[in-house]
C-alpha positions as CSV (number, residue, x, y, z in Angstrom):
1,M,130.5,79.8,112.6
2,F,128.7,83.1,112.9
3,E,131.8,85.1,111.9
4,L,130.9,86.7,108.5
5,K,133.9,89.0,108.1
6,G,134.6,90.0,104.5
7,K,131.0,89.7,103.5
8,V,128.8,92.6,102.1
9,A,125.1,93.0,102.8
10,L,122.4,95.2,101.4
11,V,119.4,95.8,103.7
12,T,116.5,97.7,102.1
13,G,114.5,99.8,104.5
14,G,117.5,99.4,106.8
15,S,117.2,102.7,108.7
16,R,114.6,101.7,111.2
17,G,112.8,98.8,112.9
18,I,113.5,95.3,111.7
19,G,115.8,96.4,108.9
20,R,118.0,98.4,111.3
21,A,118.2,95.5,113.7
22,I,119.2,93.1,110.9
23,A,121.9,95.5,109.7
24,L,123.4,96.0,113.2
25,R,123.3,92.2,113.9
26,L,125.2,91.5,110.7
27,A,127.7,94.3,111.4
28,Q,128.3,92.8,114.8
29,H,129.5,89.7,113.0
30,G,131.8,91.3,110.6
31,V,129.6,92.3,107.6
32,D,130.0,95.6,105.7
33,L,126.6,97.2,105.0
34,I,124.7,99.0,102.4
35,V,121.7,100.6,104.1
36,N,118.9,101.6,101.7
37,Y,116.3,104.2,102.7
38,V,113.8,106.5,101.0
39,R,112.6,109.2,103.4
40,H,114.2,108.8,106.8
41,R,117.6,110.2,106.2
42,K,118.4,111.0,109.8
43,D,117.5,107.5,110.9
44,A,119.7,106.1,108.1
45,E,122.6,108.2,109.3
46,D,122.1,107.1,112.9
47,T,122.2,103.4,111.7
48,S,125.2,104.1,109.6
49,A,127.0,105.7,112.6
50,T,126.3,102.7,114.8
51,V,127.5,100.3,112.1
52,E,130.8,102.3,111.8
53,K,131.2,102.2,115.6
54,L,131.2,98.5,115.3
55,G,134.2,98.8,113.0
56,R,132.3,98.0,109.8
57,R,131.9,100.1,106.6
58,C,128.4,101.4,105.9
59,L,127.2,103.0,102.6
60,L,123.9,104.8,102.6
61,V,121.9,104.7,99.4
62,K,118.6,106.5,98.9
63,A,116.5,104.6,96.4
64,N,112.8,103.6,95.9
65,V,113.0,99.9,95.6
66,A,109.7,99.8,93.7
67,N,111.4,101.8,90.9
68,E,113.5,99.7,88.6
69,D,115.7,102.6,87.5
70,D,116.4,103.4,91.2
71,V,117.3,99.8,91.8
72,K,119.6,99.7,88.8
73,A,121.4,102.9,89.9
74,M,121.8,101.5,93.5
75,F,123.4,98.3,92.3
76,G,125.7,100.3,90.0
77,T,126.9,102.1,93.1
78,I,127.3,98.8,95.0
79,G,129.3,97.3,92.2
80,Q,131.6,100.3,92.1
81,E,132.0,100.6,95.9
82,F,132.2,96.9,96.8
83,G,132.3,94.8,93.7
84,Q,130.4,92.0,95.4
85,L,127.2,91.3,97.4
86,D,126.9,88.3,99.7
87,I,123.7,89.0,101.5
88,L,120.5,90.7,100.2
89,V,117.8,91.5,102.7
90,S,114.5,92.7,101.1
91,N,112.9,94.4,104.1
92,A,111.4,97.7,102.8
93,A,107.6,97.6,102.9
94,S,104.6,99.9,102.6
95,G,100.9,99.8,102.0
96,V,97.5,101.2,103.1
97,L,95.3,100.0,105.9
98,K,91.7,100.0,104.6
99,P,88.8,97.6,104.3
100,C,88.6,95.6,101.0
101,L,85.8,97.6,99.6
102,E,87.6,100.9,100.0
103,L,90.8,99.8,98.1
104,T,91.7,101.4,94.8
105,E,94.0,100.3,92.0
106,R,96.6,102.8,93.2
107,H,96.6,101.2,96.6
108,W,97.0,97.8,95.1
109,N,99.8,98.7,92.8
110,W,101.7,100.6,95.5
111,A,101.7,97.7,98.0
112,M,102.5,95.1,95.3
113,D,105.3,97.1,93.8
114,I,107.1,97.8,97.1
115,N,106.4,94.6,99.0
116,A,106.6,92.0,96.2
117,K,107.8,93.2,92.9
118,A,110.8,95.0,94.4
119,L,112.4,91.6,95.4
120,L,112.4,90.6,91.8
121,F,114.2,93.8,90.7
122,L,116.7,93.4,93.6
123,V,117.6,89.8,92.8
124,Q,117.8,90.5,89.0
125,Q,120.3,93.3,89.7
126,G,122.0,91.7,92.6
127,A,122.6,88.2,91.4
128,P,125.5,89.1,89.1
129,L,127.4,90.4,92.2
130,M,126.6,87.3,94.2
131,R,128.6,84.1,94.4
132,R,128.0,80.6,95.6
133,G,127.0,80.6,99.2
134,S,125.3,84.0,99.1
135,R,122.0,84.6,100.8
136,V,118.7,86.3,99.9
137,I,116.3,87.0,102.7
138,A,112.8,88.5,102.3
139,V,110.9,89.8,105.4
140,S,107.2,89.0,105.4
141,S,104.5,88.9,108.1
142,L,101.7,86.6,109.3
143,G,99.3,88.6,107.3
144,A,100.4,86.6,104.3
145,V,98.4,83.6,105.5
146,R,96.0,85.1,108.1
147,A,93.2,87.6,107.7
148,I,94.0,90.7,109.7
149,E,91.6,93.6,109.9
150,N,92.4,96.3,107.2
151,Y,95.5,94.4,106.3
152,T,94.1,93.1,103.0
153,I,96.4,94.6,100.5
154,V,99.5,94.3,102.5
155,G,98.7,90.7,103.3
156,A,98.1,89.9,99.7
157,S,101.4,91.5,98.7
158,K,103.3,89.6,101.4
159,A,101.7,86.3,100.1
160,A,103.0,87.2,96.7
161,L,106.4,87.9,98.2
162,E,106.5,84.5,99.8
163,S,105.5,82.8,96.5
164,L,108.2,84.7,94.6
165,V,110.8,83.5,97.2
166,R,109.9,79.9,96.4
167,H,110.3,80.4,92.7
168,L,113.6,82.3,93.2
169,A,114.8,79.5,95.4
170,V,114.4,77.0,92.6
171,E,116.1,79.2,90.0
172,L,119.0,80.4,92.2
173,G,119.5,77.1,93.8
174,G,121.7,76.1,90.9
175,W,123.8,79.2,91.5
176,G,124.4,78.0,95.1
177,I,122.4,81.0,96.4
178,N,120.0,80.4,99.3
179,V,116.7,82.2,99.2
180,N,114.3,82.2,102.2
181,T,111.6,84.3,104.0
182,I,111.4,85.4,107.6
183,S,107.8,85.9,108.7
184,A,107.6,88.0,111.8
185,G,104.7,88.0,114.3
186,A,103.4,91.2,116.0
187,V,106.5,93.4,116.3
188,D,106.1,96.9,117.9
189,T,107.7,99.0,115.2
190,D,106.9,102.4,113.6
191,A,104.9,100.5,111.0
192,L,102.5,99.1,113.6
193,K,101.9,102.6,114.9
194,K,99.9,103.3,111.8
195,F,97.3,100.8,112.9
196,P,94.4,102.5,114.7
197,N,94.0,99.4,116.9
198,R,97.7,99.1,117.7
199,E,97.2,98.6,121.4
200,E,94.6,95.9,120.9
201,I,96.8,94.1,118.4
202,L,99.8,94.0,120.8
203,A,97.6,93.0,123.8
204,T,96.0,90.1,121.8
205,A,99.4,89.0,120.5
206,L,100.9,89.0,124.0
207,A,98.0,87.0,125.4
208,K,98.2,84.4,122.6
209,T,102.0,84.0,122.6
210,P,103.1,80.8,124.4
211,L,106.5,82.2,125.2
212,G,104.9,85.1,127.1
213,R,106.4,88.1,125.3
214,L,106.2,90.0,122.1
215,T,108.6,89.4,119.2
216,T,111.2,92.1,118.9
217,P,113.3,93.4,115.9
218,D,116.3,91.7,117.6
219,D,114.5,88.3,117.5
220,V,114.1,88.7,113.8
221,A,117.7,89.8,113.4
222,D,118.9,86.7,115.2
223,V,117.1,84.5,112.7
224,A,118.5,86.5,109.8
225,L,122.0,86.0,111.2
226,F,121.3,82.2,111.4
227,L,120.1,82.1,107.8
228,C,123.3,83.9,106.7
229,S,125.5,81.3,108.5
230,P,126.8,78.0,107.3
231,F,124.3,76.3,109.7
232,A,121.5,77.2,107.2
233,A,123.3,75.9,104.1
234,M,120.4,73.4,103.4
235,I,117.5,75.7,104.1
236,Q,116.0,76.8,100.8
237,G,112.7,78.3,99.8
238,Q,111.3,78.3,103.3
239,V,109.2,80.6,105.5
240,I,110.7,80.8,108.9
241,I,108.2,82.1,111.4
242,V,109.5,84.2,114.3
243,D,106.5,84.8,116.7
244,G,107.1,83.0,120.0
245,G,104.3,80.5,118.9
246,Y,101.6,83.1,118.4
247,A,100.6,81.6,115.0
248,I,99.9,78.2,116.4
249,K,97.2,79.4,118.7
250,G,94.9,80.7,116.0
């Protein structure tokens, strides 16, 4: 039931961290990949090489998903190379870590464009290539519903992302396309290294996680695989939290 051979997936921000883990997990189950990146070409090439070692095709596409023209060009390439898209994973994210009173309009627009608006562009361009049974997955974080120090603008953009998923789930439901969100707990990725209090965040998360360990990119990838499988056919417009129980302890 987890055999997905013949399907094609786009993973934005797929060169590192959670995006890379999702791309590799899908490849392990027969999916051909389009890995999107912006800056980290070497990481993208490493991911592509690993996908190909698994016997799957991998197309690298450099594109800023916050730029509509870039997204249109990327899907033009996908259409020419594959002619279909079965799985769309909106994972690329960015933002600044500052107190509320230090945020600027530029900071706000940057985070909202990449973390929320990009999903709208991706779905608008991707839907014509998708068929009944296709999947859209957005990657969010607990900061969408919890106040985290200096995470204001990223958290707000993730909350917007989760709201957009619900609206897309209603509209695309009639197309037979499932749209859901995976919300990850504290995952030790390159993104977390930008937090000045990274060690404190990880230690607190570990202490408050009932299952006794931190969430890994592979944990998130496993849930993504499930959402792409027939077992998840009736899950629509939901936020699936992957955190070992961290969120329930406050």
